[in-house]
C-alpha positions as CSV (number, residue, x, y, z in Angstrom):
1,X,0.0,0.0,0.0
2,X,1.0,3.6,-0.7
3,X,-0.6,6.4,1.3
4,X,-0.1,10.1,0.4
5,X,-0.8,12.9,2.8
6,X,-1.5,16.3,1.2
7,X,-0.8,19.1,3.8
8,X,1.7,17.0,5.6
9,X,3.3,20.1,7.1
10,X,0.4,20.1,9.5
11,X,1.3,19.7,13.2
12,X,-1.3,16.8,13.2
13,X,0.8,14.6,11.0
14,X,2.9,13.0,13.8
15,X,-0.4,11.7,15.3
16,X,-1.4,10.2,12.0
17,X,2.0,8.7,11.6
18,X,1.7,7.1,15.1
19,X,-1.5,5.3,14.1
20,X,0.0,4.2,10.8
21,X,3.0,2.7,12.5
22,X,0.7,0.7,14.8
23,X,-1.4,-0.6,11.8
24,X,1.4,-0.9,9.2
25,X,1.3,-4.7,9.1
26,X,-2.5,-5.0,8.9
27,X,-2.4,-2.4,6.1
28,X,0.5,-3.8,4.3
29,X,1.8,-0.3,4.2
30,X,5.1,0.1,2.1
31,X,5.2,3.8,1.4
32,X,4.1,7.0,3.1
33,X,4.5,10.1,0.9
34,X,4.2,13.5,2.7
35,X,3.5,16.5,0.6
36,X,3.2,20.2,1.5
37,X,3.7,23.5,-0.3
38,X,5.7,24.9,2.7
39,X,9.2,23.5,2.3
40,X,10.4,24.4,5.8
41,X,7.3,22.9,7.6
42,X,7.5,19.8,5.5
43,X,11.2,19.3,6.4
44,X,10.5,19.8,10.1
45,X,7.3,17.6,10.3
46,X,8.6,15.1,7.8
47,X,11.9,14.8,9.7
48,X,10.0,13.9,12.9
49,X,7.8,11.3,11.1
50,X,10.9,9.7,9.6
51,X,12.5,9.4,13.1
52,X,9.3,8.0,14.5
53,X,9.2,5.4,11.8
54,X,12.9,4.5,12.2
55,X,12.5,4.2,16.0
56,X,9.9,1.4,15.4
57,X,12.1,-0.6,13.0
58,X,11.1,1.2,9.8
59,X,7.9,-0.8,9.0
60,X,7.5,1.4,5.8
61,X,9.4,4.1,3.8
62,X,8.7,7.8,4.4
63,X,9.2,10.2,1.5
64,X,8.9,13.9,1.7
65,X,8.1,15.8,-1.6
66,X,7.1,19.3,-2.7
67,X,5.8,17.7,-6.0
68,X,2.0,16.8,-5.5
69,X,1.9,14.5,-8.6
70,X,4.8,12.5,-7.2
71,X,3.0,12.1,-3.9
72,X,-0.3,11.1,-5.4
73,X,0.9,8.8,-8.2
74,X,0.0,5.2,-7.6
75,X,-1.4,5.9,-4.2
76,X,-4.1,3.7,-2.7
77,X,-5.3,6.4,-0.3
78,X,-4.9,10.2,-0.4
79,X,-5.4,12.0,2.9
80,X,-6.1,15.8,2.6
81,X,-5.5,18.0,5.6
82,X,-4.8,21.3,4.0
83,X,-5.2,24.9,5.3
84,X,-5.4,27.4,2.5
85,X,-4.1,30.7,3.8
86,X,-2.8,29.2,7.1
87,X,-3.8,30.4,10.5
88,X,-3.3,34.0,9.5
89,X,-6.3,33.7,7.1
90,X,-8.4,32.1,9.9
91,X,-7.6,34.9,12.3
92,X,-8.4,37.6,9.7
93,X,-11.7,35.9,8.8
94,X,-12.6,35.7,12.5
95,X,-11.9,39.4,13.1
96,X,-13.8,40.5,10.0
97,X,-16.9,38.6,11.4
98,X,-16.5,39.8,15.0
99,X,-16.3,43.4,13.9
100,X,-19.8,43.0,12.6
101,X,-21.0,41.2,15.7
102,X,-21.2,37.9,13.9
103,X,-19.9,34.7,15.4
104,X,-16.4,33.9,14.1
105,X,-15.7,30.1,14.1
106,X,-13.7,28.5,11.3
107,X,-16.1,25.7,10.5
108,X,-19.5,27.3,11.5
109,X,-21.0,30.4,10.0
110,X,-19.3,33.0,7.8
111,X,-15.7,32.0,8.8
112,X,-16.4,28.4,7.7
113,X,-17.8,29.9,4.5
114,X,-14.6,31.8,3.8
115,X,-12.5,28.7,4.5
116,X,-14.6,26.7,2.1
117,X,-14.4,29.3,-0.6
118,X,-10.6,29.3,-0.5
119,X,-10.3,25.5,-0.1
120,X,-12.8,24.0,-2.6
121,X,-10.9,25.1,-5.7
122,X,-7.6,23.6,-4.3
123,X,-9.3,20.3,-3.4
124,X,-10.8,20.0,-6.9
125,X,-7.3,20.5,-8.3
126,X,-6.0,17.7,-6.1
127,X,-8.9,15.5,-7.4
128,X,-7.6,16.2,-10.9
129,X,-4.2,14.8,-9.9
130,X,-5.9,11.7,-8.4
131,X,-8.0,11.1,-11.5
132,X,-4.9,11.4,-13.7
133,X,-2.3,9.6,-11.6
134,X,-4.2,7.4,-9.0
135,X,-7.6,6.7,-10.5
136,X,-8.5,3.9,-8.0
137,X,-7.5,5.8,-4.9
138,X,-9.8,6.8,-2.1
139,X,-9.6,10.3,-1.0
140,X,-10.0,10.6,2.8
141,X,-10.7,14.3,3.6
142,X,-9.9,15.7,7.0
143,X,-9.9,19.3,5.7
144,X,-12.4,21.6,7.3
145,X,-15.2,22.4,6.8
146,X,-15.2,18.6,6.2
147,X,-18.9,18.2,5.1
148,X,-18.9,21.1,2.6
149,X,-15.5,20.1,1.2
150,X,-16.5,16.4,0.8
151,X,-19.8,17.5,-0.9
152,X,-17.8,19.5,-3.4
153,X,-15.5,16.6,-4.1
154,X,-18.3,14.1,-4.5
155,X,-20.3,16.4,-6.8
156,X,-17.4,17.8,-8.9
157,X,-14.2,15.9,-8.1
158,X,-14.8,12.7,-9.9
159,X,-13.1,10.5,-7.3
160,X,-14.0,8.1,-4.5
161,X,-14.1,10.3,-1.4
162,X,-15.1,10.0,2.3
163,X,-15.1,12.9,4.7
164,X,-13.6,12.3,8.2
165,X,-14.2,14.1,11.5
166,X,-12.7,13.1,14.8
167,X,-15.8,14.2,16.9
168,X,-18.0,11.0,16.4
169,X,-15.0,8.9,17.5
170,X,-14.5,11.3,20.3
171,X,-18.1,10.8,21.5
172,X,-17.6,7.0,21.3
173,X,-14.4,7.4,23.4
174,X,-16.1,9.6,26.0
175,X,-18.9,7.1,26.4
176,X,-16.4,4.3,26.6
177,X,-14.5,6.0,29.4
178,X,-17.8,6.7,31.3
179,X,-18.9,3.1,31.0
180,X,-15.5,1.4,31.5
181,X,-15.5,-0.3,28.1
182,X,-13.6,-0.1,24.8
183,X,-14.8,2.3,22.1
184,X,-15.7,-0.7,19.9
185,X,-18.3,-1.6,22.5
186,X,-20.2,1.7,21.9
187,X,-22.7,2.1,19.1
188,X,-24.2,5.5,18.4
189,X,-27.5,6.3,16.5
190,X,-26.0,9.4,15.1
191,X,-27.7,11.9,12.6
192,X,-26.8,15.2,11.1
193,X,-24.1,17.1,9.2
194,X,-20.4,17.7,10.1
195,X,-20.3,19.8,13.2
196,X,-24.1,19.9,13.3
197,X,-25.1,16.5,14.7
198,X,-27.1,14.7,17.4
199,X,-26.9,11.3,19.0
200,X,-30.4,9.8,19.4
201,X,-29.5,6.6,21.1
202,X,-26.4,5.2,22.8
203,X,-25.8,1.5,23.0
204,X,-23.0,0.0,25.2
205,X,-22.3,-3.7,24.7
206,X,-25.8,-4.0,23.1
207,X,-27.7,-2.3,25.9
208,X,-29.5,1.1,25.6
209,X,-27.8,3.3,28.0
210,X,-29.1,6.6,26.5
211,X,-31.2,8.0,29.4
212,X,-28.6,7.3,32.0
213,X,-25.8,8.9,30.1
214,X,-27.8,11.9,29.1
215,X,-28.8,12.5,32.7
216,X,-25.1,12.3,33.7
217,X,-24.2,14.8,31.0
218,X,-26.9,17.2,32.1
219,X,-25.8,17.1,35.7
220,X,-22.0,17.7,34.9
221,X,-20.7,21.3,35.5
222,X,-19.2,23.2,32.6
223,X,-15.8,24.9,32.6
224,X,-17.6,28.1,31.6
225,X,-21.1,27.9,33.2
226,X,-22.6,30.4,30.8
227,X,-21.7,28.2,27.9
228,X,-23.6,25.1,29.2
229,X,-26.9,24.0,27.8
230,X,-29.7,24.3,30.4
231,X,-30.4,20.8,31.9
232,X,-34.1,21.2,31.2
233,X,-33.4,21.8,27.5
234,X,-31.2,18.9,27.4
235,X,-33.9,16.6,28.9
236,X,-36.5,18.0,26.5
237,X,-34.2,17.5,23.5
238,X,-33.3,14.0,24.8
239,X,-30.3,13.7,22.5
240,X,-26.5,13.9,23.0
241,X,-25.4,17.1,21.2
242,X,-22.3,17.9,19.2
243,X,-20.5,20.7,21.1
244,X,-20.6,22.9,17.9
245,X,-24.3,23.1,18.4
246,X,-23.6,25.6,21.2
247,X,-23.1,28.3,18.5
248,X,-26.7,27.9,17.6
249,X,-28.3,26.9,21.0
250,X,-26.3,29.5,22.9
251,X,-25.7,32.1,20.2
252,X,-25.6,35.2,22.3
253,X,-23.4,33.7,25.1
254,X,-21.0,32.3,22.5
255,X,-20.7,35.6,20.7
256,X,-20.1,37.4,24.0
257,X,-17.4,34.9,24.9
258,X,-15.6,35.2,21.6
259,X,-15.7,39.0,21.8
260,X,-14.2,38.9,25.3
261,X,-11.1,36.9,24.3
262,X,-7.8,38.8,24.0
263,X,-6.8,36.6,21.0
264,X,-8.7,34.7,18.3
265,X,-8.5,30.9,18.3
266,X,-6.5,31.3,15.1
267,X,-3.9,33.4,16.8
268,X,-3.7,31.0,19.8
269,X,-3.2,28.0,17.5
270,X,-0.5,29.8,15.6
271,X,1.4,30.3,18.8
272,X,0.9,26.7,19.8
273,X,2.0,25.4,16.4
274,X,5.2,27.5,16.5
275,X,6.1,25.9,19.8
276,X,5.3,22.4,18.5
277,X,7.4,23.0,15.3
278,X,10.2,24.1,17.5
279,X,10.0,20.8,19.5
280,X,9.7,18.8,16.3
281,X,13.1,20.0,15.2
282,X,14.8,18.3,18.1
283,X,16.9,15.5,16.5
284,X,16.4,13.4,19.6
285,X,12.6,13.5,19.5
286,X,11.1,10.4,17.9
287,X,7.7,10.3,19.5
288,X,4.6,12.5,19.3
289,X,5.0,15.2,22.0
290,X,2.4,15.5,24.8
291,X,1.8,19.1,23.9
292,X,0.2,18.0,20.6
293,X,-3.0,17.3,22.6
294,X,-3.6,21.0,23.1
295,X,-3.8,21.5,19.4
296,X,-7.2,19.8,19.2
297,X,-8.1,17.0,16.8
298,X,-8.0,14.3,19.4
299,X,-8.6,10.8,18.0
300,X,-7.8,11.9,14.4
301,X,-5.3,9.1,14.0
302,X,-7.6,6.4,15.4
303,X,-10.5,7.6,13.2
304,X,-8.4,7.9,10.0
305,X,-6.3,4.7,10.3
306,X,-9.2,2.5,11.4
307,X,-11.3,3.8,8.4
308,X,-8.4,3.0,6.0
309,X,-7.9,-0.4,7.5
310,X,-11.5,-1.4,7.2
311,X,-11.7,-0.3,3.6
312,X,-8.5,-2.2,2.8
313,X,-9.6,-5.4,4.7
314,X,-13.3,-5.0,3.6
315,X,-14.4,-5.7,7.1
316,X,-18.0,-4.3,6.9
317,X,-17.6,-2.5,10.2
318,X,-19.5,0.7,11.1
319,X,-17.9,4.1,10.9
320,X,-19.6,7.5,11.4
321,X,-18.3,9.5,8.4
322,X,-19.4,12.1,5.8
323,X,-20.8,10.5,2.7
324,X,-23.5,11.2,0.1
325,X,-26.9,10.9,1.6
326,X,-28.6,8.5,-0.8
327,X,-31.7,8.3,1.3
328,X,-30.0,7.8,4.7
329,X,-31.8,11.0,5.9
330,X,-35.0,11.3,3.8
331,X,-35.5,14.9,4.8
332,X,-32.3,16.0,2.9
333,X,-31.4,15.9,-0.7
334,X,-30.1,12.6,-2.1
335,X,-26.8,14.1,-3.3
336,X,-26.2,16.1,-0.1
337,X,-23.3,15.0,2.1
338,X,-24.4,13.9,5.6
339,X,-22.6,12.5,8.7
340,X,-24.2,9.2,9.6
341,X,-23.2,5.6,10.5
342,X,-22.0,3.7,7.5
343,X,-20.9,0.2,6.7
344,X,-17.4,0.3,5.4
345,X,-15.8,-2.3,3.0
346,X,-13.6,-2.5,0.0
347,X,-16.2,-0.4,-2.0
348,X,-16.1,2.5,0.5
349,X,-18.7,3.7,3.0
350,X,-22.5,2.9,2.5
351,X,-24.8,5.0,4.7
352,X,-27.4,3.3,6.9
353,X,-30.9,4.5,6.7
354,X,-31.6,6.6,9.8
355,X,-35.2,7.6,9.0
356,X,-37.1,10.9,9.3
357,X,-35.7,13.7,11.4
358,X,-37.4,14.9,14.5
359,X,-39.0,18.4,14.1
360,X,-36.8,19.9,16.8
361,X,-33.7,19.2,14.7
362,X,-35.1,18.9,11.2
363,X,-35.5,22.7,10.5
364,X,-31.9,23.6,11.6
365,X,-30.4,20.7,9.5
366,X,-32.3,21.7,6.4
367,X,-31.4,25.3,6.9
368,X,-27.7,24.7,7.2
369,X,-27.7,22.1,4.4
370,X,-29.2,24.8,2.1
371,X,-26.3,27.1,3.0
372,X,-23.8,24.3,2.3
373,X,-25.3,23.6,-1.1
374,X,-25.1,27.3,-2.1
375,X,-21.5,27.5,-0.8
376,X,-20.4,24.6,-2.9
377,X,-22.0,26.2,-6.0
378,X,-20.5,29.6,-5.2
379,X,-17.0,28.1,-4.9
380,X,-17.2,26.1,-8.1
381,X,-18.9,28.8,-10.2
382,X,-17.0,31.7,-8.6
383,X,-20.3,33.6,-8.7
384,X,-20.8,36.6,-6.4
385,X,-24.5,36.4,-6.2
386,X,-24.5,32.8,-5.2
387,X,-21.9,33.5,-2.6
388,X,-24.0,36.3,-1.1
389,X,-27.0,34.0,-1.1
390,X,-25.0,31.3,0.7
391,X,-23.7,33.7,3.3
392,X,-27.1,35.2,4.0
393,X,-28.7,31.8,4.2
394,X,-26.6,30.7,7.2
395,X,-28.6,30.8,10.4
396,X,-25.7,32.6,12.2
397,X,-25.7,35.5,9.7
398,X,-28.2,38.0,11.4
399,X,-28.3,40.7,8.7
400,X,-28.2,40.8,5.0
401,X,-26.2,44.1,5.1
402,X,-23.7,42.6,7.5
403,X,-23.4,39.6,5.2
404,X,-22.6,41.9,2.2
405,X,-19.9,43.8,4.1
406,X,-18.4,40.5,5.3
407,X,-18.4,39.0,1.8
408,X,-16.7,42.0,0.4
409,X,-14.2,41.9,3.2
410,X,-13.4,38.2,2.5
411,X,-13.2,38.9,-1.2
412,X,-10.7,41.8,-0.7
413,X,-8.7,39.9,1.9
414,X,-8.3,36.6,0.0
415,X,-9.0,37.5,-3.7
416,X,-11.7,34.9,-4.0
417,X,-12.1,36.1,-7.7
418,X,-15.9,36.1,-7.4
419,X,-17.5,37.2,-10.6
420,X,-20.3,39.9,-10.4
421,X,-23.0,39.2,-12.9
422,X,-25.4,41.9,-13.9
């Protein structure tokens, strides 16, 4: 097997490498190609990965390259984890939104829109390389906003693709810790979109433990009390909520919190990454440093490597991933990308039918999916009007006039090349 990682200069890459080392024999992994457009970061991160692999007896070869075609050619799996514009673009996008009194979060709302607009054209270029040089490869997308990016790839990329998020695996792991079992013993009845999802039922070793676990969650104190969902609401909803739903359920409190912070999350992460990269340069370091946990993305390695393993081995195991709907959620378009349990085998991921959505979640899901569909079209067609419609359609955009100013700010800051049509 050959695996290519596009965006390998990411500080996440050593965690991914750790998982690949553990599963190298099961995967039959022979080559890991690391590609990035930033030569310095690729050299630093790639150097650590090479030392990690050597320290474990070199179960596979690691090759670093600035040539994307070289990385992709003949690959069985291509993992995309890119950040177009880096943390600087993320911080700028956040400030543009906060100045208008609009929530700034890089996967949710207008900041997620800006990231998608910059990223989709690049991902579709990568798809062109895969079609030409690795036509049988699976693209595993970890690039945020993962659902929107995966929808663009499946509609316009012409490749096999699955979108991956660490949050579903993180929920499984949290339940497993609470119940004293392995994550494999936990099964979730999970519905929604990436970063907009709910767990209807939680089964542990085949037993329904939903009510018990929801009650424990409702009773737990929050690190920031103002940012905790009211227990009565949690009981009324009767579902485990993805933490990103707080941007919708606690909109005013989340906005106040973001405005009160001395630095944006992008600025904080940039500082953390600089420290990590400094550590990665230590020639004696040959393991993933503990500080990487502060970066976020916990369980990324487990989610990604287990997905690749189960495709390779054709196991038929369940994974919660981002795939084309195809009727799994009848209240959403067939070609929309959703985040639901899927059966994974050598043909990819097949979504399980989850049935109709409850009214308390259906409207929000349909609303956000409409925004996602428009965002994909705006990025592919580079059309200003469609972009404006997408931005104003998002539930967190509270004013058309603010949306227009934010869009113009994004366009000027990043040269999105949007075409104004009369």
